C-alpha positions in Angstrom: -73.9 -76.4 -127.7 -72.4 -75.3 -124.5 -68.8 -74.3 -124.1 -68.6 -75.8 -120.7 -67.6 -79.4 -121.2 -67.1 -82.0 -118.5 -63.7 -82.9 -120.1 -60.8 -81.4 -118.2 -58.5 -79.1 -120.1 -55.4 -80.0 -118.2 -52.4 -80.8 -120.4 -50.3 -83.8 -119.7 -46.8 -83.0 -118.4 -44.5 -82.2 -121.3 -41.9 -84.6 -122.4 -39.3 -81.9 -122.0 -40.1 -81.6 -118.3 -40.1 -85.3 -117.7 -36.7 -85.6 -119.4 -35.3 -82.8 -117.3 -36.5 -84.4 -114.1 -35.2 -87.8 -115.0 -31.8 -86.3 -116.0 -31.6 -84.5 -112.6 -32.4 -87.8 -110.7 -29.8 -89.7 -112.7 -27.1 -87.0 -112.0 -27.9 -87.1 -108.2 -27.7 -90.9 -108.3 -24.3 -90.8 -110.0 -23.0 -88.2 -107.6 -24.1 -90.3 -104.6 -22.6 -93.4 -106.1 -19.2 -91.7 -106.6 -19.3 -90.2 -103.1 -20.1 -93.6 -101.6 -17.3 -95.4 -103.7 -14.7 -92.8 -102.7 -15.8 -92.8 -99.1 -15.5 -96.6 -98.8 -12.2 -96.7 -100.7 -10.5 -94.2 -98.4 -11.6 -96.1 -95.3 -10.4 -99.6 -96.2 -8.6 -101.6 -93.5 -5.7 -102.4 -95.9 -4.8 -98.8 -96.0 -4.8 -98.7 -92.2 -2.5 -101.8 -92.1 -0.1 -100.2 -94.5 -0.2 -97.0 -92.5 0.5 -98.9 -89.3 3.4 -100.7 -90.9 4.9 -97.5 -92.2 4.7 -95.8 -88.8 6.0 -98.8 -87.0 9.0 -98.5 -84.7 11.9 -100.8 -86.0 12.3 -103.8 -83.7 16.0 -103.1 -83.0 15.2 -99.6 -81.8 12.2 -100.7 -79.7 14.3 -103.2 -77.9 16.9 -100.6 -76.9 15.0 -97.3 -76.2 13.8 -98.2 -72.7 10.1 -97.8 -73.6 7.6 -100.7 -73.3 6.7 -102.3 -76.6 3.8 -103.9 -78.3 4.8 -106.2 -81.2 2.0 -107.2 -83.6 2.6 -110.1 -85.9 0.2 -109.6 -88.9 -0.3 -110.2 -92.6 -1.9 -108.1 -95.3 -4.3 -111.0 -96.1 -5.4 -111.5 -92.5 -9.0 -110.5 -92.2 -8.9 -110.2 -88.4 -5.8 -107.9 -88.7 -7.6 -105.8 -91.2 -10.6 -105.6 -88.9 -8.5 -104.5 -85.9 -6.4 -102.0 -87.9 -8.6 -98.9 -87.2 -8.6 -99.7 -83.5 -4.9 -100.2 -83.4 -4.4 -96.9 -85.3 -6.3 -95.1 -82.6 -4.4 -96.8 -79.8 -1.1 -96.0 -81.5 -2.1 -92.4 -81.8 -3.1 -92.4 -78.1 0.1 -94.1 -76.8 2.7 -93.2 -79.4 4.8 -91.2 -77.0 4.7 -93.9 -74.3 4.8 -97.2 -76.1 6.7 -98.6 -79.1 4.4 -100.1 -81.7 6.2 -102.7 -83.8 4.6 -104.4 -86.8 6.1 -107.6 -88.1 4.7 -109.2 -91.2 4.7 -113.0 -91.0 5.0 -113.2 -94.8 8.6 -111.8 -94.4 10.9 -114.7 -93.5 13.3 -112.1 -92.0 11.0 -112.3 -88.9 11.1 -116.1 -88.6 13.4 -116.2 -85.5 10.9 -113.9 -83.8 7.9 -116.0 -85.0 9.5 -119.1 -83.5 10.6 -117.4 -80.3 7.0 -116.1 -79.6 5.4 -119.3 -81.1 3.2 -117.5 -83.6 0.6 -119.9 -84.9 -2.3 -117.5 -85.4 -2.5 -113.8 -86.3 -2.8 -111.2 -85.2 -0.4 -112.2 -82.4 0.4 -109.5 -79.9 3.5 -109.6 -77.6 3.8 -107.1 -74.7 7.4 -106.3 -73.8 8.4 -104.3 -70.7 10.9 -101.5 -70.7 13.7 -104.0 -70.5 12.6 -105.9 -73.6 11.4 -108.9 -71.6 8.1 -110.6 -72.5 5.3 -109.7 -70.1 2.2 -111.2 -71.8 0.8 -112.2 -75.2 -2.6 -111.9 -76.8 -3.8 -113.8 -79.8 -6.6 -113.0 -82.2 -9.3 -110.4 -82.3 -9.1 -108.2 -79.2 -11.6 -105.4 -78.4 -10.0 -101.9 -78.3 -10.9 -101.6 -74.6 -9.0 -104.7 -73.7 -6.0 -103.6 -75.7 -6.2 -100.2 -74.2 -6.3 -101.6 -70.7 -3.3 -103.8 -71.4 -1.4 -100.8 -72.9 -2.2 -98.6 -69.9 -0.9 -101.3 -67.5 2.2 -101.7 -69.7 2.9 -98.0 -69.4 2.4 -97.9 -65.6 4.4 -101.1 -65.0 1.3 -102.9 -63.6 0.4 -106.4 -64.3 -1.7 -106.7 -67.5 -5.4 -107.3 -66.7 -6.0 -109.3 -69.9 -2.7 -111.3 -70.2 -2.9 -114.4 -72.4 -6.1 -113.3 -74.1 -7.3 -115.2 -77.1 -9.8 -114.2 -79.8 -10.6 -115.1 -83.4 -7.4 -115.6 -85.4 -6.3 -116.2 -88.9 -4.3 -119.4 -88.9 -0.7 -119.2 -89.8 2.0 -121.8 -89.9 5.6 -120.5 -89.7 8.1 -122.3 -91.8 10.4 -124.5 -89.8 13.6 -122.9 -90.9 14.6 -119.8 -92.8 15.0 -120.3 -96.5 18.6 -119.8 -97.5 20.6 -120.4 -100.6 23.8 -121.0 -98.6 25.2 -124.5 -98.1 25.8 -125.6 -94.6 29.1 -127.4 -94.5 27.9 -129.5 -91.5 25.3 -131.1 -93.7 27.9 -132.6 -96.1 28.6 -135.5 -93.9 25.1 -136.8 -94.6 26.2 -137.4 -98.1 28.9 -139.9 -97.1 27.9 -143.5 -97.8 29.5 -146.3 -95.8 
């Protein structure tokens, strides 16, 4: 009998090598999942809205410091506001020394007089104010960064805004008719008198 047999003498891969390879693949998959999760979590628009609100110029200061102002009416739940937040953050960084950026949350009834004054019925609602605090223009809804940038540049130079009265996609909002107050109005007591 011959020692040369047609059967191959290759050994199948050992189970230890297979386990090591599978373990390495699992570890890489876990590492990539964690990196993706952390990357998406740190870039959420909600974080940008919160950052914009924290860095916002108080309305009272903006109306008295002789700089033009951009007021944004927004809400944390507004998907359009969240979508625009990264662009607004970039514009604020670019124009921070030239323009006041004021964030007014429509869920705070403190801003009801301003919501009524500017007729806010959809958000985001942008109001462009000149250096004297007078309304120059308004834009409602999703605005591309280039349009907002052009309007801000014109606001800084005192030119007419190229995209005044612009409208885009909005999140509907209905302001309450009157501020909620626990105080009684003495003028209303006469309605209780019956003849």
